[in-house]
Wavefront OBJ file of the C-alpha trace (Angstrom):
o trace
v 2.252 -12.820 -18.257
v 4.735 -14.627 -16.015
v 3.677 -18.077 -14.736
v 2.280 -18.100 -11.193
v 4.375 -19.271 -8.274
v 3.994 -22.847 -7.064
v 2.984 -23.401 -3.396
v 6.590 -24.328 -2.545
v 7.868 -21.135 -4.188
v 5.278 -19.051 -2.320
v 6.383 -20.547 1.013
v 10.025 -19.938 0.068
v 9.265 -16.253 -0.645
v 7.357 -15.884 2.641
v 10.298 -17.479 4.492
v 12.455 -14.500 3.458
v 10.398 -12.194 5.674
v 8.538 -14.340 8.224
v 10.134 -16.767 10.653
v 8.321 -20.032 11.470
v 4.548 -20.562 11.070
v 5.035 -23.248 8.392
v 1.454 -24.507 8.571
v -0.027 -21.030 8.031
v 2.315 -20.408 5.097
v 1.358 -23.728 3.498
v -2.370 -23.028 3.774
v -2.194 -19.507 2.300
v 0.091 -20.795 -0.481
v -2.480 -23.438 -1.401
v -5.291 -20.855 -1.301
v -3.341 -18.562 -3.637
v -2.449 -21.353 -6.063
v -6.098 -22.492 -6.125
v -7.079 -19.109 -7.559
v -4.899 -19.765 -10.599
v -6.145 -23.353 -10.837
v -9.729 -22.100 -10.860
v -8.989 -19.946 -13.920
v -7.791 -23.050 -15.793
v -10.867 -25.246 -15.257
v -13.726 -25.358 -17.799
v -15.893 -22.239 -17.701
v -19.080 -24.040 -16.654
v -17.316 -25.235 -13.491
v -15.301 -22.077 -12.797
v -18.072 -20.114 -11.107
v -18.930 -23.076 -8.871
v -15.506 -23.196 -7.213
v -15.608 -20.949 -4.156
v -12.440 -19.595 -2.503
v -11.307 -21.430 0.617
v -11.333 -18.611 3.165
v -8.967 -18.901 6.126
v -9.084 -18.080 9.834
v -5.646 -17.612 11.387
v -5.687 -18.088 15.151
v -2.791 -16.893 17.271
v -1.516 -14.224 19.673
v -0.447 -10.783 18.521
v 2.943 -10.305 16.921
v 3.419 -13.812 15.486
v 3.075 -12.878 11.798
v -0.623 -13.123 10.893
v -0.879 -9.720 9.202
v 2.570 -9.979 7.630
v 1.721 -13.313 5.990
v -1.399 -11.842 4.367
v 0.380 -8.645 3.276
v 3.335 -10.476 1.720
v 0.949 -12.918 0.035
v -0.878 -10.045 -1.670
v 2.419 -8.562 -2.880
v 3.478 -11.890 -4.354
v 0.182 -12.205 -6.220
v 0.149 -8.486 -7.176
v -3.421 -8.528 -5.923
v -5.546 -5.688 -4.561
v -5.165 -6.074 -0.787
v -7.096 -4.444 2.038
v -6.446 -4.860 5.751
v -9.279 -3.780 7.986
v -10.333 -4.387 11.581
v -13.641 -6.193 11.933
v -14.312 -4.176 15.085
v -14.758 -1.037 12.936
v -18.024 -2.370 11.606
v -21.329 -2.234 13.406
v -24.760 -3.628 12.806
v -26.936 -1.616 10.428
v -28.686 1.084 12.444
v -25.746 1.688 14.788
v -23.055 4.344 14.432
v -20.125 2.839 12.557
v -18.909 1.739 9.143
v -21.071 -0.165 6.706
v -19.563 -3.606 5.920
v -19.927 -2.945 2.186
v -17.448 -0.073 2.517
v -14.545 -2.552 2.552
v -15.452 -3.668 -0.990
v -15.605 -0.047 -2.101
v -12.213 0.595 -0.469
v -10.741 -2.488 -2.170
v -12.096 -1.353 -5.548
v -10.605 2.103 -5.036
v -7.227 0.505 -4.293
v -7.491 -1.688 -7.392
v -8.306 1.280 -9.637
v -5.298 3.147 -8.246
v -3.098 0.064 -8.764
v -4.172 -0.480 -12.385
v -4.020 3.260 -13.171
v -0.414 3.405 -11.949
v 0.448 0.359 -14.078
v -1.108 1.975 -17.165
v 0.652 5.276 -16.449
v 3.943 3.396 -16.335
v 3.189 1.915 -19.781
v 2.513 5.331 -21.353
v 5.295 7.073 -19.427
v 7.733 7.164 -22.379
v 5.114 8.786 -24.640
v 4.131 11.185 -21.832
v 7.791 12.180 -21.350
v 8.115 12.974 -25.062
v 4.969 15.136 -25.073
v 6.008 16.850 -21.827
v 9.427 17.656 -23.299
v 7.837 19.272 -26.373
v 5.513 21.341 -24.151
v 8.442 22.438 -22.031
v 10.374 23.491 -25.139
v 7.314 25.440 -26.324
v 7.342 27.309 -22.998
v 11.086 28.000 -23.220
v 10.989 28.912 -26.924
v 7.477 29.981 -27.996
v 6.795 29.374 -31.738
v 7.270 32.546 -33.775
v 4.062 33.795 -35.411
v 4.410 34.658 -39.096
v 3.143 38.055 -40.221
v -0.304 37.529 -41.788
v 0.223 40.415 -44.256
v 3.362 38.812 -45.685
v 1.644 35.447 -45.896
v -1.572 36.612 -47.520
v -0.391 39.440 -49.787
v 3.241 38.894 -50.819
v 4.494 41.097 -53.662
v 5.273 39.005 -56.791
v 8.896 40.243 -56.977
v 9.535 39.505 -53.314
v 7.759 36.141 -53.174
v 10.900 34.034 -53.663
v 12.855 36.180 -51.172
v 10.063 35.871 -48.589
v 10.011 32.093 -48.974
v 13.790 31.879 -48.575
v 13.717 34.093 -45.472
v 10.852 32.072 -43.977
v 12.753 28.835 -44.590
v 15.900 30.279 -43.007
v 13.943 31.480 -39.955
v 12.341 28.036 -39.616
v 15.715 26.284 -39.840
v 17.201 28.712 -37.321
v 14.271 28.126 -34.934
v 14.651 24.347 -35.329
v 18.376 24.618 -34.660
v 17.759 26.728 -31.519
v 15.095 24.263 -30.352
v 17.455 21.300 -30.766
v 20.173 23.132 -28.827
v 17.657 23.781 -26.048
v 16.599 20.131 -26.127
v 20.202 18.999 -25.600
v 20.683 21.461 -22.744
v 17.379 20.324 -21.207
v 18.368 16.646 -21.334
v 21.805 17.371 -19.881
v 20.218 19.194 -16.935
v 21.940 22.471 -17.796
v 18.622 24.338 -17.480
v 17.542 22.798 -14.171
v 17.994 26.061 -12.257
v 15.726 28.042 -14.580
v 12.140 28.907 -13.674
v 9.142 28.695 -16.004
v 5.499 29.773 -15.630
v 3.120 26.819 -15.513
v -0.624 26.470 -14.991
v -1.233 23.932 -12.210
v -4.437 22.799 -10.412
v -5.393 25.083 -7.548
v -5.099 23.002 -4.364
v -6.827 25.712 -2.355
v -10.195 25.110 -4.017
v -12.739 24.884 -1.160
v -13.922 21.344 -0.417
v -17.612 20.536 -0.531
v -18.566 19.124 2.864
v -21.303 16.483 2.848
v -22.585 14.958 6.070
v -23.928 11.454 5.648
v -24.939 8.937 8.285
v -23.600 5.459 8.896
v -23.864 3.234 5.831
v -24.154 6.264 3.523
v -20.523 6.451 2.342
v -21.421 5.729 -1.289
v -24.098 8.425 -1.406
v -21.678 10.799 0.294
v -19.018 10.191 -2.337
v -21.449 10.411 -5.265
v -22.707 13.783 -4.023
v -19.139 15.061 -3.674
v -18.285 13.878 -7.185
v -21.457 15.343 -8.718
v -20.989 18.744 -7.081
v -17.278 18.703 -7.852
v -17.930 18.099 -11.563
v -20.411 21.005 -11.673
v -17.831 23.460 -10.349
v -15.185 24.664 -12.845
v -11.690 23.306 -12.310
v -9.514 26.123 -11.037
v -5.883 26.538 -11.984
v -3.240 29.022 -10.982
v 0.007 30.103 -12.564
v 3.120 29.194 -10.623
v 6.817 29.751 -11.130
v 8.485 26.355 -10.898
v 11.939 25.043 -11.689
v 12.436 22.995 -14.858
v 12.657 19.551 -13.096
v 9.394 20.141 -11.201
v 7.714 21.478 -14.346
v 8.780 18.343 -16.220
v 7.296 16.057 -13.525
v 4.023 18.017 -13.464
v 3.715 17.871 -17.255
v 4.546 14.137 -17.348
v 1.870 13.424 -14.705
v -0.673 15.515 -16.603
v 0.066 13.826 -19.935
v 0.093 10.336 -18.379
v -3.383 10.954 -16.948
v -4.546 12.119 -20.370
v -3.107 9.112 -22.212
v -4.591 6.510 -19.858
v -7.933 5.018 -20.913
v -9.920 5.160 -17.649
v -12.725 2.924 -18.991
v -10.161 0.202 -19.588
v -8.607 0.836 -16.164
v -11.947 0.535 -14.353
v -12.915 -2.646 -16.197
v -9.545 -4.252 -15.450
v -9.634 -3.115 -11.797
v -13.100 -4.571 -11.165
v -12.030 -7.840 -12.793
v -8.935 -7.933 -10.583
v -10.978 -7.291 -7.435
v -13.509 -9.991 -8.287
v -10.968 -12.683 -9.166
v -7.811 -11.898 -7.196
v -8.796 -9.456 -4.424
v -7.721 -10.287 -0.859
v -9.356 -8.848 2.263
v -7.656 -9.354 5.609
v -10.232 -9.144 8.403
v -8.278 -8.548 11.581
v -9.677 -8.845 15.128
v -12.559 -11.040 14.043
v -12.569 -12.485 17.570
v -13.815 -9.078 18.801
v -17.141 -9.610 17.018
v -17.398 -13.293 17.975
v -20.110 -14.177 20.458
v -23.842 -14.665 20.403
v -25.275 -12.711 23.271
v -28.815 -12.974 22.031
v -30.850 -10.139 23.459
v -28.084 -8.853 25.711
v -27.650 -5.189 26.479
v -24.648 -2.929 26.440
v -21.947 -2.153 23.882
v -21.706 -5.762 22.633
v -25.345 -5.928 21.568
v -24.459 -5.700 17.866
v -21.768 -8.414 17.679
v -24.005 -11.022 16.104
v -25.564 -8.320 13.940
v -22.127 -7.461 12.497
v -21.529 -11.121 11.726
v -24.864 -11.338 9.912
v -24.001 -8.215 7.914
v -20.609 -9.685 6.997
v -22.113 -13.011 5.953
v -23.545 -11.997 2.531
v -20.284 -10.215 1.619
v -18.193 -13.285 2.437
v -20.799 -15.640 1.012
v -20.997 -13.781 -2.285
v -23.079 -10.762 -3.200
v -23.015 -7.718 -5.476
v -21.914 -4.382 -4.036
v -22.539 -1.017 -5.666
v -19.433 1.147 -5.986
v -18.748 4.431 -7.795
v -17.093 2.384 -10.553
v -19.960 -0.063 -11.030
v -21.201 -3.341 -9.577
v -18.613 -5.604 -7.919
v -19.255 -9.277 -7.157
v -17.658 -10.668 -4.007
v -18.128 -14.386 -4.795
v -14.431 -15.068 -5.439
v -12.677 -12.554 -3.196
v -10.373 -14.349 -0.757
v -11.065 -13.479 2.885
v -8.374 -14.131 5.480
v -9.614 -13.533 9.018
v -7.442 -13.454 12.100
v -7.762 -13.086 15.829
v -6.090 -13.989 19.097
v -9.271 -15.722 20.357
v -8.134 -15.383 23.990
v -11.666 -14.902 25.297
v -13.906 -15.992 22.430
v -13.534 -19.157 20.332
v -13.991 -19.647 16.581
v -17.059 -21.722 17.470
v -18.596 -18.552 18.968
v -19.057 -17.205 15.449
v -22.493 -17.834 13.965
v -22.598 -21.228 12.153
v -23.212 -19.671 8.730
v -20.060 -17.531 9.013
v -18.006 -20.460 10.329
v -19.003 -22.374 7.222
v -17.582 -19.668 4.980
v -14.142 -20.017 6.627
v -13.447 -23.739 6.106
v -9.682 -23.516 6.761
v -8.459 -22.859 10.297
v -4.790 -22.646 11.080
v -3.191 -21.987 14.451
v -0.051 -19.879 14.681
v 2.310 -20.710 17.516
v 3.877 -18.294 19.990
v 7.458 -17.299 19.204
v 10.305 -18.961 21.087
v 13.698 -17.556 22.063
v 15.285 -19.239 19.000
v 12.641 -17.619 16.779
v 13.625 -14.225 18.177
v 17.289 -14.894 17.311
v 16.305 -15.768 13.745
v 13.988 -12.721 13.441
v 16.874 -10.457 14.454
v 19.274 -11.946 11.891
v 17.689 -13.857 9.016
v 14.872 -11.988 7.210
v 15.749 -9.620 4.363
v 14.238 -6.820 6.440
v 15.771 -8.040 9.728
v 15.697 -5.571 12.612
v 19.471 -5.493 12.995
v 19.877 -4.766 9.271
v 17.367 -1.910 9.600
v 19.203 -0.269 12.500
v 22.567 -0.695 10.772
v 21.213 1.025 7.645
v 19.704 3.866 9.702
v 22.959 4.635 11.508
v 25.038 4.281 8.339
v 23.302 7.453 7.147
v 25.136 9.234 10.018
v 28.448 7.561 9.187
v 28.243 5.204 12.197
v 28.917 1.476 11.758
v 27.044 -0.876 14.090
v 28.565 -4.297 14.774
v 26.583 -6.895 16.757
v 28.341 -9.862 18.362
v 26.528 -13.194 17.986
v 26.344 -13.471 21.785
v 24.760 -10.003 21.982
v 22.008 -11.115 19.591
v 21.386 -14.185 21.762
v 21.186 -11.956 24.828
v 18.705 -9.608 23.120
v 16.487 -12.534 22.147
v 16.650 -13.923 25.682
v 15.630 -10.593 27.210
v 12.743 -10.078 24.748
v 11.492 -13.600 25.438
v 11.811 -13.094 29.205
v 9.897 -9.792 29.185
v 7.167 -11.365 27.019
v 6.778 -14.204 29.506
v 6.665 -11.857 32.515
v 4.366 -9.214 31.074
v 2.029 -9.150 28.084
v 3.124 -11.466 25.253
v 3.207 -9.191 22.190
v 5.349 -11.499 20.075
v 7.981 -10.082 17.733
v 6.830 -6.529 18.441
v 8.710 -6.837 21.740
v 11.965 -6.852 19.777
v 11.196 -3.373 18.432
v 10.828 -1.902 21.903
v 13.883 -3.730 23.278
v 16.061 -2.632 20.330
v 14.851 0.966 20.516
v 15.588 1.109 24.252
v 19.034 -0.477 23.790
v 20.140 1.841 20.974
v 18.497 5.054 22.164
v 21.791 6.625 23.362
v 23.622 5.714 20.145
v 20.766 7.034 17.990
v 20.694 10.296 19.955
v 24.448 10.860 19.797
v 24.975 9.482 16.265
v 25.740 12.878 14.640
v 28.717 13.229 17.038
v 29.937 9.660 16.368
v 30.515 10.089 12.623
v 33.221 7.772 11.290
v 33.189 5.529 14.377
v 32.397 1.824 14.759
v 30.179 0.842 17.685
v 30.410 -2.759 18.942
v 27.364 -4.195 20.674
v 28.451 -7.042 22.963
v 26.551 -9.004 25.659
v 27.814 -6.687 28.398
v 26.444 -3.643 26.573
v 23.064 -5.369 26.221
v 22.916 -6.414 29.877
v 23.991 -2.964 31.046
v 21.408 -1.214 28.904
v 18.477 -3.460 29.844
v 19.347 -5.110 33.170
v 17.480 -2.664 35.408
v 14.285 -3.128 33.426
v 14.572 -6.915 33.543
v 15.091 -6.910 37.317
v 12.136 -4.643 38.050
v 9.110 -6.507 36.708
v 6.692 -3.680 37.556
v 8.888 -1.101 35.790
v 9.205 -3.277 32.691
v 5.416 -3.253 32.334
v 5.507 0.491 31.789
v 8.728 0.921 29.788
v 8.717 -2.183 27.597
l 1 2 3 4 5 6 7 8 9 10 11 12 13 14 15 16 17 18 19 20 21 22 23 24 25 26 27 28 29 30 31 32 33 34 35 36 37 38 39 40 41 42 43 44 45 46 47 48 49 50 51 52 53 54 55 56 57 58 59 60 61 62 63 64 65 66 67 68 69 70 71 72 73 74 75 76 77 78 79 80 81 82 83 84 85 86 87 88 89 90 91 92 93 94 95 96 97 98 99 100 101 102 103 104 105 106 107 108 109 110 111 112 113 114 115 116 117 118 119 120 121 122 123 124 125 126 127 128 129 130 131 132 133 134 135 136 137 138 139 140 141 142 143 144 145 146 147 148 149 150 151 152 153 154 155 156 157 158 159 160 161 162 163 164 165 166 167 168 169 170 171 172 173 174 175 176 177 178 179 180 181 182 183 184 185 186 187 188 189 190 191 192 193 194 195 196 197 198 199 200 201 202 203 204 205 206 207 208 209 210 211 212 213 214 215 216 217 218 219 220 221 222 223 224 225 226 227 228 229 230 231 232 233 234 235 236 237 238 239 240 241 242 243 244 245 246 247 248 249 250 251 252 253 254 255 256 257 258 259 260 261 262 263 264 265 266 267 268 269 270 271 272 273 274 275 276 277 278 279 280 281 282 283 284 285 286 287 288 289 290 291 292 293 294 295 296 297 298 299 300 301 302 303 304 305 306 307 308 309 310 311 312 313 314 315 316 317 318 319 320 321 322 323 324 325 326 327 328 329 330 331 332 333 334 335 336 337 338 339 340 341 342 343 344 345 346 347 348 349 350 351 352 353 354 355 356 357 358 359 360 361 362 363 364 365 366 367 368 369 370 371 372 373 374 375 376 377 378 379 380 381 382 383 384 385 386 387 388 389 390 391 392 393 394 395 396 397 398 399 400 401 402 403 404 405 406 407 408 409 410 411 412 413 414 415 416 417 418 419 420 421 422 423 424 425 426 427 428 429 430 431 432 433 434 435 436 437 438 439 440 441 442 443 444 445 446 447 448 449 450 451 452 453 454 455 456 457 458 459 460 461 462
């Protein structure tokens, strides 16, 4: 297993995709490194060290979700993003808070299964190739009469003929194998038994908080019904992929997968609770749609605090899952959360609004920079996009100006500005094949000037 990244290395990796927000990056890097440190301490102390959950406070579009998502990829951890506003207090219509642990476990099982399938892929490819050759060249059945009652005089002749037939069949099979590997048979069709996707689904209606019972009933009824297959004519490449997938599933030890997945959820799972400010507030006995806000917080508390949740794969402990909550907190404040929940999020970090210079860097610097994305998209049509440095500055200025005049949606404003600016080029790209299109400041001002001048119009278009 490769050594874990240091906090400085984690921040450096995050810097490749996210501009600014140094404090938030530092805090999540420390939280991630602490998970590895916890595994190194003596066992009697290991269970006592609780994860340091984080609340990220900042307006939309400044990188809160992206930081959490990239962090999970770096750690190769099961990661679930979910809006806190989806949950409701027990007894109300809405999702049960425990469902996020079940969803995270499902993701972990899928993640580990795919890893195991990759390990057995070479063996699965070998078995699939042999099955495909059996379909193309079915084994010849020996005559039972010759085998059981050979005449004494003809016994040696029969053995020689059988050996020659076997050698000839082996030679033909090897020739087919070479043709198969070269792709010379890719246009041929074979008959293959595949699962019938048109099998009617069993519909179970369960109330709020009954997702686990719902799924168990589906699984139980599904296992009672026979698995239906149908014969299809498929080309050799598709048949190979279907056989490889089937053999990979067969070679994977699902008991091992489930055990590993649950362990990964319990010790390295990350849940990103977005819009936690929407459930902040203690209205007491108030009426109306917000009556269950405090109830949702109290339902979330045992999950964040550490409890055991029943899933279809077994019991999952939440004691060491890392929770990263985020919210704009325009109306509510973190102190509006119930004290017990505040205590389970000891780290609070504030993300700053993006400046004009940040917009310039977002357009140019990240590995997945917007300008690089649009260039790659139009290259598929044979069109080369060239942006002048001054044009990038102008784009950033316009995005910053529109954000300040209307709703501040952070870096997401750049998406709408870029899409508006390049809409004509994108539409006409098939007719511009082989051409180079220069984007200069004049082009930017011409394409977006009317929207900037008319503040009311910009509210609707951008």
